[in-house]
N, C-alpha and C positions, 0 to 999 in steps of 0.2 A: 229670745231673751230681751226683756225691755231695756236692760242696761246698754244694749247696742244702739238704742235710738233715743233714750231719754234718761234723766237722772233716776237713780234707784233709791228707794226709801226702805225703812224697816222698823216700824213700831208694831209690836204684836198686840197692841190694844188700839181702840179707836181714837181718833183725834180728840173727841170730846173728853175722853179720860186723860189723855196725855197733856192737853192744854191746861188742865187743872194743876199740873205739876206732879201728878201721881207717877211714881216710879214704875216703869214697865219695860220689859225686854223688847227690843225692836231691831230691825235691821234696815240698812239703807246704804246705798252706794251706787255709783254709776260710772259711765265712761267719762274720762277726763276730757270733756268738750272736744271729742274727736281726736284727742292726742293719746297715743299709746307708745310704750317703749318696747323695743324688741328684747327678747331674753338676753341676747348678747350685749346690748347697750346697758340693760339693767345690771347685769353681772359686772361689767366693766366699771360702771359708775359706783356701784356698791363696794367693789374691791378698792377703788381709789379713795373713796370717802371714808371707808371703814366706819360706818354709821353706828355701830354698836359700842364702840369704845371711844374714849377721848373726852371731848368738851362736855361741860355741864349741860344737862338737859332734864326735862321732866318725862315721866312715863305714864302711860294710859292703857286702858283696855277698851276695845271696841267690839261690840257684839253684832253679828249678822247671821242670817239664817241660810244655811247651805242647801236646804231642801225647798222645793217649790211650794209656794203658798200664794193663793190668788186673793188680792185685795182690790175690790172694785174693778175686776176684770184684768188686773195687772199682776204679773208674777213678781213678787218682791224678793225672790231668792237672790242671794249674793254670797258666794263662797270665797275662800282664800285662793282657790284655783282661778276663780273669775278675776280676782285682783292681779294674780300673777300674769294671767293672759293679757289683761288690759294695761298693766304697768302702773297706771295711776287711776284714781277714782275720786269723785266728790262724795263726801259722806253726808248726804242730804236726808231729809225726812225726819229728823229728830224733833219730837214734839213734847219734850220734857224739859222743864226749866233747869233742873240740876245737871242733866246731861249737856244741855246747851251751854251752861256756864262753864263746864269743863272744857268744851271746845273753844270758848272765848279766851281761855287762859293758855291755850296751846301756842307754841312757837315753832317756827320752821326748824326742823332737825329733831324735834321731840320724837320719841319712839313709842310704839304701842304694840300690845298683844292683840292679835286677831283671834276672836273667840267665836266658835260656832255655837249658836244657841238654837233652842226649839228643834232639836233633832235627836236621833237615837243616842248618840254619844256626844253630849255637849262638852266643850273644853277648848283649851288654847292650842291653836294649830300653827301659828306663825307670827312673824314680826313685820310691822309696817312702819313707815316714817311719815311725819307730817311735812308736806311740801308746800302748803299754802295755808296761811293763818285764816281765822274766822272771817267769813263774809256772808252777806245776806243769802239766806236759803230761799230762792225765788220759787221753789216748788210749792211753798205754802200758799202762793197766789194762784196756782194753776188748778182749776176745777177738775181737770182730767187726771190729776196726779193722785195716787192712792192716799197720800197724807196731806191733801189740800186742807187748809185751815180757813174756813169762811170768816173767822173773826180776826184774821191777820190783816194789818193795815200797811200798805206799801209806804205810807208817809211815816209810819212808826213801826218798822219791822221788829219782830220779836224773836224770829227763828233764824239761826245761823248754821253754817256748815264749814267744814275744812276740807282741803284736798289731801289725800294720802297716797303714798306709793309703796309698792311691794319691796320688801327687803329680803326675807328668806323664811323658809319653814323651820319649825323647831325640829330637833332630831327625832322626836316622837311626840305624839299628842299627849298633852297633860289634861286628863279628863277632870270634870268637876267632881266626880266621885273620888278621885285620888286626892284632890285638894281638900275635900271635906274629911277624908279619912285621916290625912295628916293633921288637920286641925283637931279632930276628935282625939287622936292619939297624944298630941303634945299640948293641947289646950292653949293656955295663955303663954306658954313657952314657945309656941310655934311662931315663926316669922310671918305667918299668914293670919294671926289672931285678930288683927285689926284691918285686914284687907277689905276694901269697899265691896269687892265682888262677893265676899262671904256675908257681909253685913247688909248690903242693899242689892240683893240678887236680881231684882227686876230693873235695875238701872242699866241703860244700854251703853252709855259711855261713862267711864269712871276712872278716877286717879289710881295710880299704882306707885307705891313708895319704892325708892331705889333698892332698899333691902328686900322687898317682895319680888321685885324684878330679878335681882341677882339670884335669889333663892329658887325661883321658878326655872330660870335658865339652868341652874345646877340640877334640878330635878329632871329636866329634859335630857341632860347628858348622862343620866344614870339609867341603866337597864333595870326594869322592874319585873320580877317574876311573880305571877299570881297577885296576891294581895300584899306582897312585900313593899315596904316604904323606905325611901331614903332616910338614913339616920339624921337626926337633928342634934347638933352639938351645942 
């Protein structure tokens, strides 16, 4: 797995397409520069900091591909389980301006949904936390990297990344089909009616409103039988 020895990326379109600012799903992440947290350390830190409640923060959604896909000879796969195992990761390889702008607005402590994309059952599987604010994504300058950008200038860098850390899985996967079904059932009355994920489905990093965040967590806490959906009041 490439993440064990170099930064991981994830754009499921070519660099040429993403540099133009075209929205596209992608994935990207990697080892936190040789630093990983043990499960015990993670659990202790998360329990002490109680990262899901409390101080004001912003919320985001990060897409990554949990299944193997080879780009220029490199497997760009990165799953929530990979993040759990590594503890922390650099979210590199984003080559879309709008997604990049989202990362530049992030603050340490912000929370995000980890979304599995380009797979059999796409959807939200867990929660991560921003642990380092935006800094230059040097993978753009690496010709051997799957998302090398030959037009990127080291003197005027245009691509950035953040570091994230594992928080916890959701109680159950919230599939894209379930989100779409809820939106179809309640239309403009749904808390998801204006969600970026639904409006800009190809965007790899997107904002999540607090109301959307809380509603999705409530969905995850509910057991769903068959096509039944949580009621919206």
